[in-house]
KOLNU-982772 format. One record per residue: residue in one letter; x, y, z of N, C-alpha, C in turn. Coordinates in steps of 0.05 Angstrom, whole numbers, plus 32768, in hexadecimal, padded with zeros to 4 digits. Example, Ala and Ser with C-alpha at 12.3 -4.5 7.8 and 13.67 -1.06 7.14 Angstrom:
<sites>
a81087F8E809C80F67FA6809C81087FBE809C/s81017FD3808E81117FEB808F81028001809D/
</sites>
This chain:
<sites>
x887187DF8133887887C88144888387B28133/x889B87A7813B88A68792812988978778812D/x889C8766811A888C874D81198890873B8132/x88A9873C813E88AE872B8155889D8735816D/x889C874F8171888C875A8187886E87548183/x88658756816A88498751816488428734816A/x885387218161884E87058167884E86FF8185/x8861870C81938863870881B0884A871281BE/x8840872981B58828873481C1880F872281BC/x880D871881A487F78705819D87F886EC81AE/x881186E181B0881586C881BF880D86CD81DD/x881486E481E8880E86EA820387F086EC8208/x87E286F881F587C586FA81F787B886DF81F6/x87C286CD81E487B786B281E287BB86A381FC/x87D386A4820787D98695822087C8869F8237/x87C486BA823887B486C5824D879786BB824B/x878D86B98232877286B0822E876F86938237/x878386828230878286668238878286638256/x879486728263879686718280877C867A828E/x876F868F828387568699828E87408684828B/x873F86778273872A8663826E872E864B8281/x874886448285874E862D82968745863382B3/x874A864B82BC8742865482D78724865282DB/x8716865D82C786F9865D82C886ED864182C9/x86F9862F82B886EF861382B786F4860582D1/x870C860B82DD871385FE82F786FF8607830C/x86F98621830D86E6862B832186CB861E831D/x86C2861C830486A7861082FF86A785F38308/x86BC85E4830386BE85C8830A86BC85C58328/x86CA85D6833786C985D5835486AC85D9835E/x869F85EC8352868385F1835A867185DA8354/x867685CC833E866585B583368669859D8348/x8681859A8353868785828363868385878381/x8679859E8388867585A383A4865885AD83A9/x8644859B83A5862985A383A9862385AB83C6/x861185BD83CA860985C683E485F785B183F1/x85FF85A8840985EF8595841885E785A18433/x85EA85BB843685E485C8844F85FC85D98458/x85F885E9846D860D85FB8475861A85F5848F/x860B85E884A1861585E384BC862985CC84BC/x864185D084C7865585BC84C9865585AE84E4/x8660859684E58661858784FE864785788503/x86488564851586308555851B861A85678527/x86028565851E85ED8577852885E785728545/x85DB8585855285D08583856D85B58576856B/x85B2855D85738599854F857185898550858B/x85918560859E8583856185B88566856885B6/x855F857985A285438580859E853285688596/x853D85578586852E853E857D852B852C8595/x8540852885A4853F851685BC852A852185D0/x8529853C85D38516854885E584F9854385DC/x84F4854485C284D9853F85B884D1852285BC/x84E4851085B784DF84F385BB84D984ED85D8/x84E884F985EA84E484F5860784C884FF860F/x84BF8515860384A68521860B848E851385FF/x8490850A85E68478850185D8847984E385CE/x848F84D585D2849084BA85C6849384A585DB/x8484848F85D78486847885E8848A846085D6/x84A1845285D884A6843B85C68491842685C6/x8482842385DC846D840F85DD8453841885D0/x844D843285D38433843C85CA8435844C85B0/x844C845985AB844F84698593845284878599/x844D84978585845084B48587843684C1858E/x843784D485A1841F84E485A8841D84FB8594/x841484F5857C84148509856684028521856D/x83EC851B857A83D98530858083E685458592/x83F3853C85A88400854F85BA8418855C85AD/x8427854D859D843E8559858F8435856F857C/x841F856A856D8416857F855B840C8597856A/x83FF8593858083F485AA8590840A85B9859E/x841E85AB85A8843285B885B9844D85BF85AD/x845585B08598847085B4858E847385B18570/x845E85B68561845F85B48544847485C78539/x847585DF8544848985F3853C84A585EB8542/x84A985DF855984C485D5856184CD85BF854D/x84BA85AD854684C18598853484C885A38518/x84B985B6850F84BF85C284F584DA85D184F5/x84E085DE850B84FA85EC850D851185D8850C/x850D85C2851A852185AC851A852485A184FD/x850F859E84F0850F859484D4852085A684C2/x851C85C084C5852B85D484B5854885D584BD/x854E85D284D7856985D184E0857885B984D4/x856B85A384D48577858A84C8857D858E84AA/x856C859D849D856F85A18480858985B0847A/x859385C0848D85AB85D1848985C585C48490/x85C485AA849885DD859C84A085EE85968488/x8608859B848A861B8594847686248578847A/x86168565846D861A85498471863785418469/x8642854E8455865D8547844C8672854C8461/x866C855D84758680856384898680854F84A0/x866C853C84A08669852984B5867A851084AF/x8682850284C4868E84E884C1867A84D384B7/x868384BD84AE867184A884A3865C84A084B7/x8664849B84D08650849384E4863D84AA84EB/x864884C284EB863784D984F0862284DD84DA/x862A84D784C2861884D884AB860184C484AE/x860784AC84B685F3849884BA85DF84A184D0/x85EA84AB84E685D884B684FC85C784CC84F1/x85D284DE84E185C384F484D685AC84EB84C5/x85B184D984B3859C84D084A0858684C284AF/x858C84B184C3857784A484D2856784B884E2/x857484CB84EF856584E084FD855484F184EA/x855F84F784D38550850784BF853784F984B6/x853A84DF84B1852384CF84A8850D84CF84BE/x851584C884D6850184C684EC84F484E184F2/x850384F684F384F8851184F884E4851884E3/x84EA851284CA84D8851B84B584BF850984B2/x84C184EF84B984A984DF84BA849684EA84CF/x84A084EF84E6848F84FB84FB8484851684F3/x8494852684E6848B854084DD8474853E84C9/x8477852C84B68462852884A28448852084AF/x8449850D84C28431850584D08424851C84DF/x8435852A84EE842B854184FE841E855684ED/x842A855B84D68420856F84C38404856884BA/x83FE854F84B683E4854684AB83D2853884C0/x83DA853884D883CB852A84ED83B0853884F1/x839A852984F68398850C84FC839884FA84E4/x83A584E384E783A684CF84D283A284B384DF/x839984A184CF8399848584D883B2847684D0/x83BE847F84BA83D7847384B083E6848784A0/x8400848684A084108497848F840A84928471/x8400847A846B83FA8473845083E284838445/x83D2848F845883BB849F844F83C484B88440/x83DE84BF844283E884D6843483F184CF8418/x83F084B6841183F884AD83F683E284B283E2/x83EA84B783C983D684BB83B483D384A383A1/x83E5848F83A483E18477839483CD846583A2/x83B7845E839583A0845283A283A4843583AB/x83B8842783A083BB840A83A583D0840583BA/x83E9840B83B38400840683C68400841A83DD/x83F9843383D783F7844883EB8411844C83FA/x8426844F83EB8440845483F88450846B83EC/x8443847A83D98453848F83CD845684A883DF/x844B84A783F7845184BB840B846F84BB8410/x847C84A4840D849984A2841284AA84AA83F9/x849C84AD83E284AA84B483C984A984D183C2/x849884E083D0849484FD83CB84AA850D83D9/x84B4852183CB84C9853283D784BD854383ED/x84C0853A840584B58548841D84C985518431/x84E28547842F84F6854C844385088563843C/x85078579844B851985908446853685868448/x8546858C8433856285858434857285988422/x858685A6842E859485BA841E858185CF8416/x858185D683FC856F85EA83F2855685DF83E5/x855385C583E6853B85B883DA852E85A483EC/x8522859083E08515857A83EF851C855F83E3/x851C854B83F48520852F83EA850A851E83F6/x8508850583EC84F384F383F584FE84E1840C/x84EB84D8841C84F284C5843284FF84AC8426/x84F584A3840F8501848C8401851E849083F9/x852484A983F1854084B083EA855284AC8402/x854884B58419855884B28432855C84958439/x8546848684398547846A844185588459842E/x8551845B8414855D844884018579845183F6/x857B846B83EF8594847483E385A9847C83F8/x85A0848C840B85B38497841F85BB84828434/x85A78474843E85AC8461845585B28445844B/x85A08438843D85A4841C843685BC84198424/x85BC8427840E85D2842383FB85EC84318405/x85E88446841486008455841E860F84478434/x860184368444860E842A845B860D840C845C/x85FA8400844D85F883E3844A85F883D58466/x85E683DD847785E483D3849285C783CC8498/x85C083B2849A85A483AB849F859983B484BA/x85AA83BB84CD85A083C484E7858F83DE84E5/x859383EC84CF8584840684CC8566840184CB/x855E83E984C3854183E384C1853483E384DC/x854383E284F1853883E4850C853C83FF8519/x854584128508854A842D8511853884428504/x8532843F84EA8521845284DD8504844A84E1/x84F3845D84E584D7845884EC84C4846584D8/x84B1845684CE849F846084B98483846784C4/x8481846A84DE8468847284EB8452845D84EB/x845A844484E68447842D84E68449841E8500/x843384118509843384028521844783EB8521/x844B83DF8509845D83C88507847A83D08503/x847F83E98501849B83F284FD84AA83F28517/x84C383EA851884D283EB853184D18407853D/x84CE8408855784CB8423856484E28436855F/x84DC844F856184F184648560850284628579/x851B84658576852C8466858E85268480859C/x8526847F85B7851E849685C7853584AA85CB/x854A84A885BC855F84BC85BB856984BE859E/x857384D58597857E84D8857C859684C78578/x859B84BF855F85B384B0855885CA84C38556/x85E284B9855E85FA84CA855D861084B98551/x862284C68543863884B88536864884A78549/x864F84B28560866184A485738654848C857F/x8639848A857E862B8474858B861B84648578/x861D8469855E860B845D854A860B843F854A/x86228433854C86238415854C8616840A8564/x861C8415857B860F840C859485F184108592/x85E88426858885CB842C858685BD84198572/x85C98414855C85BD8402854885BC83E58552/x85D183DC856085D083C1856C85B983C08580/x85B783D4859085A283D485A5858683D48599/x858383E38583856883E48576856083C9856B/x857383BC855D856D83A185528568838D8568/x8578838E857D8575837B8593855A837F85A1/x8553839885A7853A839D85B68522839585A6/x8522839B858C850A8395857C850883768578/x851D83698571851C834D856B8516833C8583/x851C8346859B8516833785B384FD834285C1/x84F0835585B584D9836285C184BF835485B8/x84A8835F85C0848E835285BB84878350859E/x84928361858D848C835F857084A483568560/x84B7834A856E84D08341856184CE83258556/x84E38316855884E482FA854E84DA82E78562/x84CB82D3855984C282BD856A84C982A3855C/x84D78292856984E08279855C84CF82628566/x84C28255855384B0823E855984BD8225854E/x84C18211855F84CD81F8855684B881E5854C/x84BB81DA853484AA81C6852984BC81AF8521/x84C0819C853384D38187852F84EF81938530/x84FF818E851B851A819A851A851B81B4850B/x850381BE8503850181D784F484FA81EE8506/x8509820385048502821C851384F2822E8500/x84D98234850784C9824784F884CC82628506/x84D9827484F884DF828E850384CA82A284FA/x84BA82AB850D84A682C0850884B382DB850D/x84B482EB84F884C3830484FA84B7831A84E9/x84BF833284EE84B4834A84E084B6834784C2/x84A1835284B584A08352849784B78362848B/x84C48373849B84DB8383849284F183718488/x84F4835A8496850A8347848E850383388475/x84EA833A846C84E2832F845284E68344843C/x84DA835C844184DC8371842D84F983798427/x85098379843B85268381843885388369843D/x852F83528435853E83398439855A833A842D/x855C83478416857783488409858B8357841A/x8581836C84298594837B843A85A08369844F/x858F8358845B85998346846F85AC83308464/x85A68328844B85B78313843F85D1831F8436/x85D18337842985E98343841E85FB83508433/x85EE835D844785FD836E845A85FC83648476/x85EC8350847C85EA8346849885F2832A849C/x85FE831E848886068302848A85F082EE8487/x85D882F7847F85C082E6847C85AD82EB8494/x859482E48490858082E984A5858682D884BE/x858D82BF84BA859282AE84D185AA82B984E1/x85BF82C084D485D782CA84E285D082E484F0/x85C082F584E385B8830E84F085A883098509/x859582F68508858582F0851F859582E48536/x85A882D2852F85BA82C7854385CA82DC8551/x85D182F1854385E08307854F85D083168564/x85B68319855F85A7832B85718592831D8582/x858A8305857C857682F7858D858382ED85A7/x857382E885BB857D82DE85D4856982CA85DF/x857082BD85F5855E82AC86048555829385F4/x853B828C85F88530827385EC852F827585CE/x852A828C85C38529828F85A6854482898599/x8559829385A58574828E859B857B8270859E/x8575826585B4857A824885B9856C823785A5/x8553823D859F8543822E858C854F82308570/x8557824985698563824E854F857C823E854B/x858C823D856085A6822E855E85A28210855D/x858C82068569858881E9856A857B81DE8551/x856F81F08541856081E78529857281DC8513/x856881C88505857781BE84EE856F81CD84D4/x855781D684D3854E81E784BD853E81FE84C8/x853D821484B88530822C84C1851D823584AB/x8505823D84B384F1824984A184E8826384AC/x84E48277849B84DC829184A484BE8295849D/x84B082A184B1849482A784AE849182C584B6/x848882D584A3848982F284A7846E82FD84B1/x846F830E84C58457831984D18449832C84BE/x842F832E84C18420834284B2842A835E84BC/x8429837184AA8433838C84B1841B839F84B5/x841A83AB84CC840583BD84D4840D83DA84CD/x840183E684B88408840184B183F8841684C0/x83E9840E84D483DB842184E583EE843484F2/x83E6844D84F683F8846185018401845A851E/x841A845E852384258459853F841E84708551/x84048473855683F9848A856383F284848580/x83FE8493859283F9849085AE83E784A785B9/x83DC84B685A783CB84CD85AF83B284C485BD/x83A884D485D0839084CE85DE837C84E585DC/
</sites>
């Protein structure tokens, strides 16, 4: 074989090797940037969740955990697993928000049902003082693994959507928590649903009460607006602006007439929102 043919053969082998390596690297990169978040595409069918809420939940009294555990614990767990298989990346932005809120509420109820009877969801925590690590433990089936309720609330919902209305939509199974909506959230209706949740709670028996002391309005309101005050300031135009948007009647009139405003936050009751008899 002459030297030209030899060199040409060697060069061909080298180029083939480079092309093969490039192909392999490209395939690996694609796999690394497309993590699995579930298999089902399109917005999930939430009718099963709405049916359970209709059957076992009363916004005034809470969840009938005893009856739910006895009658539909298996249905709830099946729904939990179905939600774990949703391909969140295939959803629109609003559908994603609806999904995360539904996922949070379904799994809070599931955790309580699994360990019922309880006096408080905090009874499942192992930290003896704050008693909140029940929300930090990886309990929520998602994809091929599990994530924590805190991951859903703080990373996926709060930081992902920057909307303080969500604080009136997610429910932590406490008596002082805003009630669960009696229908599942859906992408096409999410703004309407979130507005309605904030409005109903803030104008309800455990919502905001405005007390006038001279020219000062003392606003008695949920502790949530204290704990997550920055959310209302950064993403809701401020607490006062947020309340003006959703309050009505005498409370709104008093708020508008005040020269100064002071907030007084209600004590938070972590007792279980249990309507069982």
